[in-house]
C-alpha positions in Angstrom: -38.9 -109.0 -76.8 -35.7 -109.9 -75.0 -32.3 -109.4 -76.7 -29.1 -111.4 -76.0 -25.6 -111.8 -77.4 -25.8 -114.4 -80.2 -25.6 -116.5 -82.2 -27.7 -119.3 -80.7 -25.8 -121.5 -78.2 -24.2 -118.7 -76.1 -24.4 -118.5 -72.4 -26.2 -115.3 -73.0 -29.0 -117.2 -74.7 -29.1 -119.6 -71.7 -29.4 -116.6 -69.4 -32.1 -115.1 -71.5 -34.2 -118.3 -71.6 -33.7 -119.0 -67.9 -34.5 -115.4 -66.8 -37.6 -115.1 -69.1 -38.8 -118.6 -68.3 -40.3 -118.8 -71.8 -42.7 -115.9 -71.1 -41.3 -113.7 -73.9 -39.6 -114.2 -77.3 -35.8 -113.8 -77.5 -33.8 -112.3 -80.3 -30.0 -112.5 -80.9 -27.7 -109.6 -81.6 -24.1 -109.7 -82.9 -22.6 -107.7 -80.0 -23.4 -106.7 -76.4 -23.4 -103.1 -77.5 -25.9 -103.8 -80.3 -28.3 -105.4 -77.8 -28.1 -102.5 -75.4 -28.5 -99.9 -78.1 -31.5 -101.7 -79.5 -33.2 -101.2 -76.1 -32.1 -97.5 -76.1 -33.7 -97.0 -79.6 -36.9 -98.8 -78.6 -36.4 -101.7 -81.0 -36.9 -104.2 -78.2 -38.3 -104.1 -74.7 -35.2 -105.3 -72.9 -32.0 -107.2 -73.2 -29.8 -109.4 -70.9 -26.1 -109.0 -71.1 -23.1 -110.3 -69.1 -21.5 -107.7 -66.8 -19.1 -109.7 -64.6 -17.4 -113.0 -64.2 -15.9 -114.2 -60.9 -12.8 -115.5 -62.7 -12.1 -112.9 -65.3 -13.7 -109.7 -63.9 -16.0 -107.2 -65.5 -17.2 -107.2 -69.2 -15.7 -104.0 -70.5 -18.1 -103.6 -73.5 -21.1 -103.8 -71.1 -19.7 -101.2 -68.7 -18.6 -98.8 -71.5 -21.9 -99.0 -73.4 -23.9 -98.3 -70.2 -21.6 -95.4 -69.3 -21.1 -93.7 -72.6 -23.3 -95.0 -75.4 -26.9 -95.5 -74.2 -29.5 -94.0 -71.9 -30.8 -97.1 -70.2 -31.1 -98.8 -66.8 -30.3 -102.0 -65.1 -33.6 -103.5 -63.8 -32.6 -107.0 -62.7 -29.7 -109.5 -62.5 -29.4 -113.2 -63.1 -26.3 -115.4 -62.2 -25.5 -118.6 -64.0 -22.8 -121.2 -63.6 -20.4 -121.3 -66.6 -18.9 -124.6 -67.9 -16.5 -123.9 -70.7 -15.3 -126.7 -73.1 -12.6 -126.9 -75.7 -14.1 -128.3 -78.9 -12.8 -129.1 -82.3 -14.2 -130.1 -85.7 -15.2 -133.8 -85.7 -12.3 -135.9 -86.9 -9.7 -133.3 -85.8 -7.1 -134.2 -83.2 -5.7 -132.1 -80.3 -2.3 -132.2 -82.0 -3.9 -130.4 -85.1 -4.9 -127.3 -83.1 -3.0 -124.2 -84.2 -5.5 -121.5 -83.0 -7.9 -121.4 -80.1 -10.8 -118.9 -80.5 -13.5 -117.6 -78.2 -14.9 -114.6 -76.5 -12.2 -112.7 -74.5 -14.0 -113.6 -71.3 -13.9 -117.3 -72.1 -10.3 -117.2 -73.0 -9.5 -115.5 -69.7 -11.6 -118.1 -67.8 -9.4 -120.9 -69.2 -6.1 -119.1 -69.1 -4.3 -121.6 -67.0 -5.4 -124.5 -69.1 -4.3 -122.7 -72.3 -1.0 -121.8 -70.8 -0.1 -125.3 -69.6 -1.4 -127.3 -72.6 -1.4 -124.9 -75.5 1.5 -122.5 -74.8 2.5 -122.2 -78.5 -1.0 -121.9 -79.9 -2.4 -118.6 -81.2 -5.3 -117.2 -79.2 -7.9 -115.2 -81.1 -11.0 -113.3 -79.8 -14.5 -113.6 -81.3 -17.7 -111.8 -80.5 -19.2 -114.7 -78.7 -18.5 -118.3 -77.7 -21.1 -119.6 -80.1 -19.5 -117.6 -83.0 -16.2 -119.4 -82.1 -18.0 -122.8 -82.2 -19.5 -121.9 -85.6 -16.1 -120.8 -87.0 -14.4 -124.0 -85.7 -17.1 -126.1 -87.4 -16.5 -124.3 -90.7 -12.7 -124.4 -90.4 -10.1 -126.9 -91.5 -9.6 -128.7 -88.2 -6.8 -126.4 -86.9 -9.3 -124.1 -85.1 -10.5 -125.1 -81.6 -13.2 -123.2 -79.8 -13.9 -122.6 -76.2 -17.6 -122.8 -76.0 -20.7 -124.1 -74.1 -21.6 -127.7 -74.6 -24.8 -126.6 -76.2 -22.9 -124.6 -78.9 -20.5 -127.5 -79.5 -23.5 -129.8 -80.0 -25.4 -127.3 -82.2 -22.4 -126.9 -84.6 -21.4 -130.6 -84.6 -18.1 -130.2 -82.7 -16.3 -132.8 -80.6 -15.4 -131.7 -77.1 -11.7 -132.6 -76.3 -11.4 -130.8 -72.9 -14.7 -130.8 -70.9 -15.2 -128.3 -68.1 -11.9 -126.6 -68.8 -12.3 -123.4 -66.8 -9.5 -122.7 -64.4 -11.9 -123.1 -61.4 -15.0 -125.2 -61.1 -16.9 -122.3 -59.4 -17.2 -120.2 -62.6 -20.1 -117.8 -62.3 -21.2 -115.0 -64.6 -23.6 -112.2 -63.5 -25.9 -111.0 -66.2 -28.0 -107.8 -66.0 -31.4 -107.0 -67.6 -31.4 -103.6 -69.4 -34.5 -101.6 -70.0 -35.3 -98.0 -71.1 -37.1 -97.1 -67.9 -35.8 -97.8 -64.3 -37.2 -100.5 -62.1 -39.5 -98.9 -59.5 -40.1 -102.0 -57.4 -38.4 -102.0 -54.0 -37.4 -105.4 -52.4 -35.6 -106.3 -49.2 -32.5 -107.3 -51.1 -31.7 -104.4 -53.6 -28.6 -102.9 -54.9 -28.0 -99.6 -56.8 -25.4 -98.9 -59.5 -23.9 -95.6 -60.5 -21.0 -94.4 -62.7 -19.3 -91.1 -62.1 -16.0 -89.2 -62.5 -14.3 -86.8 -60.1 -12.0 -83.9 -60.5 -8.4 -84.9 -61.2 -7.1 -83.7 -57.8 -5.9 -85.3 -54.6 -8.6 -86.8 -52.4 -11.5 -86.3 -54.9 -12.5 -89.9 -55.0 -12.0 -90.4 -51.3 -14.4 -87.4 -50.7 -17.0 -88.9 -53.0 -16.8 -92.3 -51.3 -17.0 -90.5 -47.9 -20.4 -89.2 -48.8 -21.6 -92.9 -48.9 -19.7 -93.8 -45.8 -21.2 -90.9 -43.9 -24.7 -92.5 -44.4 -23.3 -96.0 -43.5 -24.1 -97.3 -47.0 -22.4 -100.6 -47.8 -20.4 -100.5 -51.0 -20.5 -103.9 -52.8 -18.1 -103.1 -55.7 -16.0 -100.4 -57.2 -14.2 -100.5 -60.6 -12.6 -97.9 -62.8 -12.7 -97.6 -66.6 -11.0 -95.1 -68.9 -13.0 -92.0 -69.6 -11.8 -92.2 -73.2 -11.5 -88.5 -73.8 -7.9 -88.3 -72.5 -5.2 -90.4 -71.0 -5.4 -90.7 -67.3 -9.1 -89.8 -66.9 -11.4 -92.5 -65.4 -15.0 -93.1 -64.5 -15.8 -95.2 -61.5 -18.6 -97.8 -61.4 -20.0 -98.4 -57.9 -22.6 -100.9 -56.7 -24.0 -100.2 -53.2 -26.5 -102.1 -51.1 -30.0 -100.7 -51.0 -32.5 -98.9 -53.2 -32.3 -95.3 -54.4 -35.9 -94.9 -53.1 -34.4 -95.1 -49.6 -34.1 -91.6 -48.3 -30.5 -91.9 -47.0 -29.3 -93.5 -50.3 -31.2 -91.0 -52.4 -29.6 -88.0 -50.7 -26.1 -89.6 -50.6 -26.2 -90.3 -54.3 -27.5 -86.8 -55.0 -24.5 -85.5 -53.1 -22.1 -87.7 -55.1 -23.8 -86.3 -58.3 -23.3 -82.7 -57.2 -19.6 -83.4 -56.5 -18.9 -85.2 -59.8 -17.8 -84.0 -63.2 -19.8 -86.8 -64.8 -22.6 -88.8 -63.2 -25.1 -91.5 -64.3 -27.6 -93.5 -62.3 -27.7 -97.0 -63.7 -30.6 -98.3 -61.7 -31.8 -100.0 -58.5 -32.7 -103.7 -58.7 -33.0 -106.9 -56.7 -29.8 -108.9 -56.7 -29.0 -112.6 -56.2 
């Protein structure tokens, strides 16, 4: 069973069906955190959740749940092209729009369009793009949703701005989450960790130096609040290679020994 962020019609559902290729049933969850925690509790085998968009950055709920709220691993990734659309209830006009609703990532991906064409309109976040489409369909015509074309069609909306992302090359990276790590090694793997360092000068530099010493290529670094106090952060790092490689294994082990908090999030093939 493969979980995804619902309701039906989200890009998460598209990613789930593409990645699984119809080989396993899919089930929707109301939030990203709920899908990940379902894997952690053993309710489902795996889930697929968005982790990063090239226009609007990382998905905070995914990162925070992986770091603090679940004991799970990333085992695969899948990248899809995102085409956002502004849709309204059938019969409504663009001039009727008073509020634009969608998932925060979708609102961010269309920020320039919203600023230039709907500067005085309220923006409101929803749990998913499909939930926004559903709400617009049930509304009085003053709600517009930013949503996939599939969601607009499912809920009977009329698209008034097609492909309205700020850039045509709008890509979202999804990751597959499982309870046990992926043990398969390929020639194109990455490994992900999250850790925190002592709050002192040069601590992060020293930790990154442990990777540089082994000539390990760092693909990404991002910080998120530690949540226990203001000014404390954890750092998410993606590196090239598999933790089964000896130099990577020992480098990550050294990072772990020098960290106040450390979590290995998995090694997996990347696209």
